[in-house]
C-alpha positions in Angstrom: 13.8 22.0 -51.1 12.4 25.4 -52.2 9.9 27.4 -51.5 8.3 27.2 -54.9 8.2 23.3 -54.7 5.9 22.3 -51.7 6.8 19.3 -49.3 4.2 16.0 -50.3 3.5 13.3 -47.8 1.9 10.4 -49.4 1.4 6.7 -49.1 4.6 5.2 -50.5 4.8 3.2 -53.7 7.0 0.0 -54.1 9.4 2.3 -56.3 10.0 4.3 -53.3 11.7 1.5 -51.5 15.4 2.2 -52.9 15.1 5.7 -51.7 13.6 4.9 -48.2 16.3 2.2 -47.6 18.7 4.8 -48.2 17.5 6.7 -45.3 17.2 4.1 -42.8 20.9 3.4 -43.2 21.9 6.1 -41.1 23.9 5.8 -38.3 21.7 6.5 -36.0 19.0 4.3 -37.6 20.5 1.1 -39.2 24.1 2.3 -39.0 24.9 2.1 -42.7 23.8 -1.1 -43.0 20.6 -1.7 -45.7 17.8 -4.4 -46.2 18.0 -6.0 -49.6 15.5 -4.8 -51.7 14.2 -8.3 -52.5 13.5 -8.9 -48.8 12.6 -4.9 -48.3 9.5 -5.6 -51.2 8.3 -8.9 -49.6 7.8 -6.7 -46.3 6.3 -3.8 -48.4 3.9 -6.6 -49.7 2.8 -7.6 -46.6 2.0 -4.0 -45.3 -0.6 -3.9 -48.0 -2.1 -6.8 -45.8 -2.6 -5.3 -42.7 -6.1 -3.3 -43.0 -4.5 -0.1 -41.3 -0.3 -0.1 -41.6 1.2 2.0 -44.5 4.4 3.4 -44.8 4.6 7.1 -46.1 7.1 8.9 -48.1 7.7 13.3 -47.9 8.6 14.2 -51.1 9.8 17.2 -53.0 10.5 18.0 -56.4 10.6 14.2 -56.9 12.7 13.4 -54.0 12.2 11.2 -51.2 13.2 13.1 -48.4 11.8 11.6 -45.5 9.4 8.7 -44.0 7.5 7.1 -41.6 5.5 4.2 -40.9 2.0 4.4 -39.6 -0.2 1.0 -37.4 -3.6 1.8 -36.7 -4.8 -0.5 -34.2 -8.5 -1.5 -32.8 -9.0 -1.8 -29.3 -11.4 -3.8 -26.9 -10.0 -1.6 -24.2 -10.6 2.2 -24.0 -14.1 1.5 -25.0 -13.3 0.6 -28.4 -11.4 3.5 -29.7 -8.5 2.8 -31.8 -4.8 3.7 -31.1 -1.9 4.5 -33.4 2.1 3.9 -33.6 4.1 5.6 -35.6 7.5 3.8 -36.4 10.6 4.3 -38.5 10.8 8.3 -38.6 13.4 9.1 -40.9 14.8 12.2 -42.7 17.8 12.9 -45.0 20.6 13.9 -42.5 21.3 17.0 -44.9 17.8 18.1 -44.7 17.2 17.9 -40.5 15.7 21.1 -39.1 14.3 22.2 -42.2 10.2 21.0 -41.2 10.3 17.6 -43.2 10.0 15.9 -39.8 7.6 18.3 -38.5 5.5 17.6 -41.1 5.3 14.4 -41.4 4.3 13.7 -37.8 1.4 16.3 -38.0 0.1 14.2 -40.8 0.5 11.4 -38.9 -1.3 13.1 -36.1 -4.0 14.1 -38.7 -4.5 10.5 -40.1 -4.8 9.0 -36.3 -7.7 11.5 -35.3 -9.4 11.0 -39.1 -9.5 7.3 -38.2 -10.9 8.2 -34.5 -7.6 7.1 -32.7 -7.2 8.3 -29.0 -3.5 8.5 -28.9 -0.9 8.4 -31.3 2.7 6.7 -29.6 6.1 6.1 -30.6 9.3 4.8 -29.0 12.8 6.3 -29.4 16.0 4.9 -28.6 17.1 6.4 -25.0 20.3 7.7 -26.9 18.6 9.5 -29.5 18.3 13.1 -27.3 17.9 15.4 -30.4 14.7 13.2 -31.2 13.4 13.4 -28.1 13.8 17.3 -28.1 11.8 17.1 -31.2 9.0 14.8 -30.0 8.9 17.3 -27.3 8.9 20.3 -29.3 5.6 18.5 -31.4 3.7 18.3 -28.0 4.6 14.5 -27.6 4.5 13.9 -23.7 6.9 11.2 -22.4 4.5 8.9 -20.6 4.7 5.5 -19.3 7.3 3.1 -19.2 8.7 1.5 -22.1 10.0 -2.4 -22.0 11.7 -4.5 -24.3 13.6 -7.5 -24.7 16.0 -8.7 -27.4 14.3 -11.4 -28.6 17.9 -12.2 -30.5 19.5 -12.3 -27.4 20.5 -16.0 -26.4 19.3 -15.9 -23.0 15.7 -14.6 -24.1 13.2 -16.9 -22.9 
């Protein structure tokens, strides 16, 4: 990324899926594995049917350098205020530390505010210490306790 070429964060198009899948193949994300492109297209089309669930990409000079998904949910609690979840945040490994992730998260925060959300949340694997430091630096706070049940385990209810 050069100073002359600006970073653009935009809603992803189906044509972006091969590049996004390459980003997810990183060892810390999907451990070198990639979702089949046809399956990814079907999931992407399901995204489009949600009222407020979209995939975004950060691009520079036509190259996809990062991505995130943003879900805005309506709530009955919190006096009807919406909340947002950011998921699947990824930046090309050779571009970490160049401000791409920061720009994407600032845009996600802005999008959540524009939609009247009272909070934006995300979860991160406990072993991803660098990611935690990144989110801490952006002003995210560690809040509450996150619980998970692996529904693929044989002994899951």
